[in-house]
C-alpha positions in Angstrom: -94.1 -30.9 10.4 -92.2 -30.4 7.1 -94.4 -27.6 5.7 -96.5 -25.8 8.3 -98.0 -23.5 5.8 -99.7 -26.4 4.0 -100.9 -28.1 7.2 -102.3 -24.7 8.4 -104.2 -24.3 5.1 -105.8 -27.9 5.4 -106.9 -27.0 9.0 -108.4 -23.8 8.0 -110.4 -25.0 4.9 -114.1 -24.8 5.4 -115.9 -26.4 2.3 -119.4 -25.7 1.6 -121.5 -28.4 -0.1 -123.9 -26.6 -2.5 -127.0 -28.4 -3.4 -128.7 -26.4 -6.2 -132.2 -27.0 -7.4 -133.0 -26.3 -11.1 -131.1 -23.6 -12.7 -131.3 -22.4 -16.3 -128.1 -23.2 -18.1 -128.1 -25.0 -21.4 -125.5 -27.1 -23.4 -124.4 -24.1 -25.3 -122.9 -22.8 -22.0 -120.6 -25.7 -22.1 -119.6 -25.8 -25.7 -116.2 -27.1 -26.1 -116.0 -28.8 -22.7 -116.3 -32.4 -21.7 -119.5 -31.5 -19.9 -121.2 -30.4 -23.2 -122.5 -33.9 -24.2 -123.8 -34.7 -20.6 -125.6 -31.4 -20.3 -127.0 -31.7 -23.9 -129.1 -34.7 -22.9 -131.3 -32.3 -20.8 -131.8 -29.7 -23.7 -135.6 -30.2 -23.5 -135.6 -28.8 -20.1 -133.2 -25.9 -21.1 -134.4 -22.5 -19.8 -137.5 -24.0 -18.1 -135.9 -24.2 -14.6 -136.9 -21.6 -12.1 -133.3 -20.9 -10.8 -131.5 -17.8 -12.0 -127.8 -18.6 -12.5 -126.9 -15.0 -11.8 -128.5 -15.0 -8.4 -126.8 -18.3 -7.6 -123.5 -16.7 -8.3 -124.3 -13.7 -6.1 -125.4 -15.9 -3.3 -122.3 -18.0 -3.5 -120.1 -14.9 -3.5 -121.9 -13.5 -0.5 -121.6 -16.8 1.4 -117.9 -16.9 0.8 -117.4 -13.2 1.6 -119.4 -13.6 4.8 -116.4 -15.6 6.3 -118.6 -18.2 8.1 -119.3 -20.7 5.5 -122.1 -23.2 5.9 -121.6 -27.0 5.8 -124.5 -27.4 3.5 -126.2 -24.8 1.2 -129.4 -26.0 -0.5 -130.2 -23.4 -3.1 -133.7 -22.8 -4.6 -137.2 -23.5 -3.2 -137.0 -27.1 -4.5 -133.6 -27.8 -3.0 -134.5 -26.2 0.3 -137.8 -28.1 0.6 -136.0 -31.5 -0.2 -133.5 -30.7 2.6 -136.3 -29.7 5.1 -138.1 -33.0 4.3 -135.0 -35.0 4.9 -134.2 -33.2 8.1 -137.7 -33.8 9.3 -137.5 -37.5 8.4 -134.1 -37.9 10.2 -135.5 -36.2 13.4 -138.7 -38.4 13.3 -136.5 -41.6 12.9 -134.2 -40.5 15.8 -137.1 -39.5 18.2 -137.9 -42.9 19.6 -134.2 -43.7 20.1 -132.7 -40.4 21.1 -132.6 -40.9 24.8 -130.8 -44.1 24.5 -128.5 -42.9 21.7 -127.6 -39.9 24.0 -126.8 -42.2 26.8 -124.1 -44.2 25.2 -121.0 -42.5 26.7 -118.8 -44.3 29.3 -119.7 -43.4 33.0 
């Protein structure tokens, strides 16, 4: 191990995948950046989203500060509902096969 500090850093990283719902930021928030043109195509939806960017920032800060990051963090009622639907669908698909799937280890 040439640089144990770098190796230790990679073994202690705990990334969180944030899946936000609709948040009210417009193209002006990205003026002068490469994202401006991409975001501008959604101008007709600007400021009609339910999500509050300040509340999102506070939530993300609290999640990081808690020291026990989540693997996935759906944010907002729309994102949370979509995640719950996906999890329910996954569970329903697994149910008839669960017993056999759990019994695949070597004796």
